[in-house]
N, C-alpha and C positions, 0 to 999 in steps of 0.2 A: 331422681326428679330434680330439677334445679329450680331454684328460687328466683323468681322474678324481681328485679328492683324497680319500685315503684316509690313515688314521694311519700312521706310519712302522714301527710294529710289524706292522701287518698287511702291508705292503709285504715286510718281512722273513720273515713267514712264507710269503707266496706265493713269495718268491724262494728261500729256504733250508729251508722247512719247520719252522722253530722261531724262537723269539726268543732272543736273547743275553740272559743273565742279568745284571742290573745288581747292582753291588757295593753295599751298603748302608753308608752313613756311620754311621747311628745312629738313635734316635728323639729327635724334638725335644721341646721344652718343652709342646707341645700335643698330643703323643702320635702325630704323623704321622711314618713313616719319610721319611727324607731320603737320598738315593742319592748316591753319590760325584761330584763336580764340580757338583752343584746349587748354586746360591746359597742363602746362609743369613747370618743375623744373629747374631752373637755378643754376648751380653750380658756385662755386667761380673763376672758371678758364674760365667762358664765355661759357661754354659747357652746353647742357641741354638735358634732358630727358622728352620723351613724358609720360604723366601720366595716359593715358587710357592703357597702357601695364604693368603697375606697380601693385604688391599686395599692401593689405594695410599695410603689414609689411614693405615693400620697400618705400612706402610714408612717413611712420613714421620715418624711419630711416634718409631719406633725410631732412626731416623737423627738426631732432634732430641735425643733422650735420650742419644746418643753411643754407640749400638750399631754395632759393625763390619760392614760388608758383604763377606763372603769367598765363594770357591768351596770347598764341602766337599772336604777332603783328608784324608789321614792324618795 
C-alpha cells in the first residue's frame, strides 16, 4: 500500500479534528504574516522579511548587502 502525500495540516485535521494555531511573529516589510520559528532576514533598520516568500536570488542579494538570517523568535 502506498502512502499518499498530503499537507501536514490536513493530516492534523484528520487525526485531531483541528489544526493547532500558530503564533504570529509579525508582519514583514512586504506585508506578509511571519510565524514564530520561520526563517527571516533582518535588515539594518530593524525591519525584517520572511524568507519563505523570497526567491533564491532575493535571498542572495539580502545576504550580500548584510542582512542577517535568523529564526523568528520573541
